[in-house]
MIKOL-818503 format. One record per residue (C-alpha): x, z, y; residue number from 1. Coordinates in steps of 0.02 Angstrom, whole numbers, plus 50000, padded with zeros to 5 digits. Layout:
residues N
<pt><xx>X</xx><zz>Z</zz><yy>Y</yy><seq>NUM</seq></pt>
...
//
This chain:
residues 112
<pt><xx>51077</xx><zz>48016</zz><yy>48366</yy><seq>1</seq></pt>
<pt><xx>50900</xx><zz>48015</zz><yy>48391</yy><seq>2</seq></pt>
<pt><xx>50816</xx><zz>48027</zz><yy>48565</yy><seq>3</seq></pt>
<pt><xx>50662</xx><zz>48086</zz><yy>48485</yy><seq>4</seq></pt>
<pt><xx>50624</xx><zz>48269</zz><yy>48519</yy><seq>5</seq></pt>
<pt><xx>50545</xx><zz>48353</zz><yy>48396</yy><seq>6</seq></pt>
<pt><xx>50463</xx><zz>48523</zz><yy>48383</yy><seq>7</seq></pt>
<pt><xx>50607</xx><zz>48590</zz><yy>48300</yy><seq>8</seq></pt>
<pt><xx>50746</xx><zz>48515</zz><yy>48402</yy><seq>9</seq></pt>
<pt><xx>50645</xx><zz>48579</zz><yy>48555</yy><seq>10</seq></pt>
<pt><xx>50641</xx><zz>48756</zz><yy>48484</yy><seq>11</seq></pt>
<pt><xx>50809</xx><zz>48743</zz><yy>48455</yy><seq>12</seq></pt>
<pt><xx>50853</xx><zz>48691</zz><yy>48603</yy><seq>13</seq></pt>
<pt><xx>50748</xx><zz>48818</zz><yy>48694</yy><seq>14</seq></pt>
<pt><xx>50821</xx><zz>48958</zz><yy>48593</yy><seq>15</seq></pt>
<pt><xx>50997</xx><zz>48908</zz><yy>48661</yy><seq>16</seq></pt>
<pt><xx>50963</xx><zz>48916</zz><yy>48835</yy><seq>17</seq></pt>
<pt><xx>50889</xx><zz>49076</zz><yy>48831</yy><seq>18</seq></pt>
<pt><xx>50712</xx><zz>49029</zz><yy>48828</yy><seq>19</seq></pt>
<pt><xx>50551</xx><zz>49029</zz><yy>48713</yy><seq>20</seq></pt>
<pt><xx>50405</xx><zz>48943</zz><yy>48680</yy><seq>21</seq></pt>
<pt><xx>50287</xx><zz>49057</zz><yy>48712</yy><seq>22</seq></pt>
<pt><xx>50371</xx><zz>49093</zz><yy>48893</yy><seq>23</seq></pt>
<pt><xx>50344</xx><zz>48907</zz><yy>48928</yy><seq>24</seq></pt>
<pt><xx>50175</xx><zz>48908</zz><yy>48865</yy><seq>25</seq></pt>
<pt><xx>50133</xx><zz>49048</zz><yy>48980</yy><seq>26</seq></pt>
<pt><xx>50208</xx><zz>48967</zz><yy>49140</yy><seq>27</seq></pt>
<pt><xx>50118</xx><zz>48794</zz><yy>49097</yy><seq>28</seq></pt>
<pt><xx>49947</xx><zz>48888</zz><yy>49066</yy><seq>29</seq></pt>
<pt><xx>49970</xx><zz>48981</zz><yy>49225</yy><seq>30</seq></pt>
<pt><xx>49993</xx><zz>48803</zz><yy>49319</yy><seq>31</seq></pt>
<pt><xx>49832</xx><zz>48725</zz><yy>49223</yy><seq>32</seq></pt>
<pt><xx>49739</xx><zz>48883</zz><yy>49275</yy><seq>33</seq></pt>
<pt><xx>49806</xx><zz>48877</zz><yy>49477</yy><seq>34</seq></pt>
<pt><xx>49774</xx><zz>48685</zz><yy>49488</yy><seq>35</seq></pt>
<pt><xx>49574</xx><zz>48723</zz><yy>49403</yy><seq>36</seq></pt>
<pt><xx>49557</xx><zz>48860</zz><yy>49517</yy><seq>37</seq></pt>
<pt><xx>49606</xx><zz>48754</zz><yy>49656</yy><seq>38</seq></pt>
<pt><xx>49495</xx><zz>48628</zz><yy>49614</yy><seq>39</seq></pt>
<pt><xx>49346</xx><zz>48740</zz><yy>49575</yy><seq>40</seq></pt>
<pt><xx>49389</xx><zz>48823</zz><yy>49770</yy><seq>41</seq></pt>
<pt><xx>49386</xx><zz>48637</zz><yy>49862</yy><seq>42</seq></pt>
<pt><xx>49249</xx><zz>48578</zz><yy>49763</yy><seq>43</seq></pt>
<pt><xx>49136</xx><zz>48733</zz><yy>49812</yy><seq>44</seq></pt>
<pt><xx>49206</xx><zz>48706</zz><yy>49990</yy><seq>45</seq></pt>
<pt><xx>49148</xx><zz>48518</zz><yy>49994</yy><seq>46</seq></pt>
<pt><xx>48975</xx><zz>48581</zz><yy>49916</yy><seq>47</seq></pt>
<pt><xx>48944</xx><zz>48702</zz><yy>50039</yy><seq>48</seq></pt>
<pt><xx>48990</xx><zz>48596</zz><yy>50191</yy><seq>49</seq></pt>
<pt><xx>48892</xx><zz>48449</zz><yy>50132</yy><seq>50</seq></pt>
<pt><xx>48789</xx><zz>48490</zz><yy>49999</yy><seq>51</seq></pt>
<pt><xx>48721</xx><zz>48646</zz><yy>50017</yy><seq>52</seq></pt>
<pt><xx>48518</xx><zz>48700</zz><yy>50068</yy><seq>53</seq></pt>
<pt><xx>48591</xx><zz>48755</zz><yy>50255</yy><seq>54</seq></pt>
<pt><xx>48720</xx><zz>48630</zz><yy>50276</yy><seq>55</seq></pt>
<pt><xx>48594</xx><zz>48535</zz><yy>50399</yy><seq>56</seq></pt>
<pt><xx>48601</xx><zz>48686</zz><yy>50516</yy><seq>57</seq></pt>
<pt><xx>48737</xx><zz>48696</zz><yy>50637</yy><seq>58</seq></pt>
<pt><xx>48839</xx><zz>48863</zz><yy>50638</yy><seq>59</seq></pt>
<pt><xx>49021</xx><zz>48924</zz><yy>50611</yy><seq>60</seq></pt>
<pt><xx>49130</xx><zz>48819</zz><yy>50491</yy><seq>61</seq></pt>
<pt><xx>49195</xx><zz>48968</zz><yy>50399</yy><seq>62</seq></pt>
<pt><xx>49022</xx><zz>49043</zz><yy>50395</yy><seq>63</seq></pt>
<pt><xx>48977</xx><zz>48888</zz><yy>50294</yy><seq>64</seq></pt>
<pt><xx>49095</xx><zz>48870</zz><yy>50165</yy><seq>65</seq></pt>
<pt><xx>49124</xx><zz>49066</zz><yy>50112</yy><seq>66</seq></pt>
<pt><xx>49018</xx><zz>49101</zz><yy>49963</yy><seq>67</seq></pt>
<pt><xx>48861</xx><zz>49200</zz><yy>49986</yy><seq>68</seq></pt>
<pt><xx>48928</xx><zz>49347</zz><yy>49867</yy><seq>69</seq></pt>
<pt><xx>49096</xx><zz>49455</zz><yy>49894</yy><seq>70</seq></pt>
<pt><xx>49150</xx><zz>49453</zz><yy>49724</yy><seq>71</seq></pt>
<pt><xx>49323</xx><zz>49436</zz><yy>49749</yy><seq>72</seq></pt>
<pt><xx>49343</xx><zz>49562</zz><yy>49891</yy><seq>73</seq></pt>
<pt><xx>49398</xx><zz>49731</zz><yy>49867</yy><seq>74</seq></pt>
<pt><xx>49256</xx><zz>49861</zz><yy>49864</yy><seq>75</seq></pt>
<pt><xx>49313</xx><zz>49940</zz><yy>50042</yy><seq>76</seq></pt>
<pt><xx>49263</xx><zz>49773</zz><yy>50117</yy><seq>77</seq></pt>
<pt><xx>49111</xx><zz>49753</zz><yy>50016</yy><seq>78</seq></pt>
<pt><xx>49035</xx><zz>49919</zz><yy>50081</yy><seq>79</seq></pt>
<pt><xx>49083</xx><zz>49854</zz><yy>50251</yy><seq>80</seq></pt>
<pt><xx>48978</xx><zz>49688</zz><yy>50240</yy><seq>81</seq></pt>
<pt><xx>48828</xx><zz>49749</zz><yy>50097</yy><seq>82</seq></pt>
<pt><xx>48802</xx><zz>49602</zz><yy>49985</yy><seq>83</seq></pt>
<pt><xx>48840</xx><zz>49478</zz><yy>50126</yy><seq>84</seq></pt>
<pt><xx>49033</xx><zz>49424</zz><yy>50064</yy><seq>85</seq></pt>
<pt><xx>49041</xx><zz>49312</zz><yy>50207</yy><seq>86</seq></pt>
<pt><xx>49225</xx><zz>49338</zz><yy>50290</yy><seq>87</seq></pt>
<pt><xx>49164</xx><zz>49302</zz><yy>50474</yy><seq>88</seq></pt>
<pt><xx>49047</xx><zz>49442</zz><yy>50439</yy><seq>89</seq></pt>
<pt><xx>49193</xx><zz>49565</zz><yy>50371</yy><seq>90</seq></pt>
<pt><xx>49294</xx><zz>49502</zz><yy>50521</yy><seq>91</seq></pt>
<pt><xx>49161</xx><zz>49541</zz><yy>50652</yy><seq>92</seq></pt>
<pt><xx>49116</xx><zz>49700</zz><yy>50558</yy><seq>93</seq></pt>
<pt><xx>49295</xx><zz>49769</zz><yy>50550</yy><seq>94</seq></pt>
<pt><xx>49318</xx><zz>49749</zz><yy>50733</yy><seq>95</seq></pt>
<pt><xx>49131</xx><zz>49804</zz><yy>50787</yy><seq>96</seq></pt>
<pt><xx>49080</xx><zz>49651</zz><yy>50861</yy><seq>97</seq></pt>
<pt><xx>48957</xx><zz>49592</zz><yy>50716</yy><seq>98</seq></pt>
<pt><xx>48794</xx><zz>49610</zz><yy>50844</yy><seq>99</seq></pt>
<pt><xx>48881</xx><zz>49510</zz><yy>50972</yy><seq>100</seq></pt>
<pt><xx>48923</xx><zz>49367</zz><yy>50863</yy><seq>101</seq></pt>
<pt><xx>48752</xx><zz>49349</zz><yy>50799</yy><seq>102</seq></pt>
<pt><xx>48668</xx><zz>49349</zz><yy>50994</yy><seq>103</seq></pt>
<pt><xx>48806</xx><zz>49212</zz><yy>51023</yy><seq>104</seq></pt>
<pt><xx>48768</xx><zz>49110</zz><yy>50878</yy><seq>105</seq></pt>
<pt><xx>48574</xx><zz>49134</zz><yy>50920</yy><seq>106</seq></pt>
<pt><xx>48606</xx><zz>49097</zz><yy>51099</yy><seq>107</seq></pt>
<pt><xx>48714</xx><zz>48930</zz><yy>51034</yy><seq>108</seq></pt>
<pt><xx>48624</xx><zz>48854</zz><yy>50910</yy><seq>109</seq></pt>
<pt><xx>48434</xx><zz>48943</zz><yy>50920</yy><seq>110</seq></pt>
<pt><xx>48363</xx><zz>49049</zz><yy>50789</yy><seq>111</seq></pt>
<pt><xx>48291</xx><zz>48976</zz><yy>50618</yy><seq>112</seq></pt>
//
């Protein structure tokens, strides 16, 4: 008996166990997509913390590495902070304290 798993043997094994190759392909595809998205977001965070043009200015770490545009946020949150997409601004805005956060940041780090 050969231990080499040919495509025909693999398909027969999958059918015998109640699985289809399309289902496995979907699982593998979603796994690869998840890994690629994780690598993309990790690279984006590293870029914003170390290599972005404003990285030399001090400020909140959360405000440093969040993307500038809110393309992943729902319309409600985007309406609160128009074209600003920074998570820290959204959090402060929903609590009604964005003006205090800006004043505190200017006192702590100075103006640009």
